[in-house]
Steps between C-alpha positions, in 0.01 A plus 500: 500500500368556852681736734701346787326539840697466820288456805640654817331374813569614855397639826231768527453707814773321696774560235826621648680807359763263348231296320339814368838629374583160344154485328545860366842418350360170365220689326753737343720208375198310364382806310845574362515146372181574306274261701161574655462497875205316649412538867212483736435861408429645838657826636699336773828316548668312224208536267513878497877520507564272204240685297642837588852385412378372164314823424810705588672342204205520260391138554153346470325369816207270553326469833279200590277644768325283758183702545286770337583743784877423501722807539695483171861624458519817297770336292272232349427537129271201459284421797322159497242494773418144590277538808641153587703588817798278542379268217644766274846360585455229243438764233819677610700181452339363182531837327868532564786341300716493813452602869724699739396480865621798694468435873285239660149490639201261482373650177842491342546134614168412339614661170829313507325169562254567217794590268684176577178307438458679165870419410595868501851613598522684826784713627500551872630834638469437874737453788260235649719193476221273616277619213787463257565136609133415494416636151830369350415154642172504310672555158867603493485531122234765514598695808814697527635766742621848421692708750492817286284669242776453242518133573115467470512680166781270368302194602189642333692549178608130500152376594317715245747421220428121545120574461522639153 
């Protein structure tokens, strides 16, 4: 039986300290649940924080890197170098059983849209009410909102249990 992969997408260089802390805790909780963390794999922002969080609890991490010369997080176990730039966002989404979006930026928004199109469940962890309304309006059955890491984890458990 394949391992469960949770994709955590989020802001890179512009990540806030709160988004970085949330991503770190999210990585810890995903690893403690026995799931694999998949991220964009770079050594910045949410990508690095979620991977470091997972590794701090002995978790497995996969990084889908945009370019050959990408600066990879030291917490990535399995790097997949695509040399596809932002087109790698589709790989991030299609390789994940469920997606958590931590923060909001153009790249994260593209990943959320691709996930909705691919009929993947997305949990939004952002204070951006406009983004919440927009993505929920596209498919309220696939897009939910989590205010806390614990709430996101509980939602993931429900989502992933229905996929078995």
